[in-house]
FIRODO-603436 format. One record per residue (C-alpha): z negated, x, y negated; residue in one letter. Coordinates in pm, whole numbers, padded with zeros to 5 digits, always signed. Layout:
BEGIN
ZXYa ...
end
This chain:
BEGIN
-01945-07602-04849x -02256-07690-04646x -02385-08044-04675x -02755-07981-04741x -02840-08352-04742x -02716-08388-04386x -02913-08081-04279x -03226-08211-04452x -03184-08551-04284x -03140-08389-03944x -03443-08167-04004x -03656-08467-04103x -03543-08661-03795x -03630-08372-03564x -03965-08330-03737x -04034-08704-03690x -03944-08689-03322x -04170-08391-03261x -04460-08546-03454x -04441-08858-03236x -04396-08676-02908x -04645-08546-02654x -04575-08197-02791x -04768-08286-03108x -05062-08414-02899x -05052-08093-02698x -05058-07891-03020x -05360-08087-03150x -05545-08057-02819x -05474-07686-02794x -05596-07637-03151x -05919-07825-03074x -05968-07628-02752x -05927-07294-02929x -06156-07401-03214x -06421-07509-02962x -06398-07180-02773x -06432-06979-03094x -06730-07191-03202x -06904-07126-02870x -06849-06753-02924x -07048-06786-03248x -06794-06591-03450x -06823-06573-03827x -06555-06558-04090x -06469-06233-04263x -06612-06376-04586x -06948-06451-04420x -06950-06106-04260x -06888-05941-04599x -07165-06146-04761x -07414-06053-04488x -07311-05687-04513x -07387-05690-04886x -07723-05863-04828x -07809-05599-04568x -07708-05317-04805x -07932-05453-05083x -08219-05504-04839x -08183-05145-04717x -08191-05016-05077x -08506-05216-05150x -08672-05096-04831x -08589-04733-04915x -08735-04780-05263x -09054-04935-05126x -09091-04656-04870x -09064-04397-05150x -09326-04581-05357x -09557-04604-05057x -09519-04232-04990x -09603-04158-05356x -09913-04378-05339x -10025-04218-05016x -09977-03875-05170x -10188-03972-05473x -10475-04097-05256x -10508-03769-05065x 
end
């Protein structure tokens, strides 16, 4: 039978070694570099994109409605 405690202990030791090694610093630095590059690209999240799409849809509907009303008023004044 497999000794899961020994495997867990080994896994925790490896995890501790990696967390305290330069590899962890490299991971953090790479993450910060990527985040900075994406921020400079002015990207938005999918959630923000969906929200803005819905705002634009509602604005378009309101504009269409106002254009119809304006056309009706112009027709009445002729």
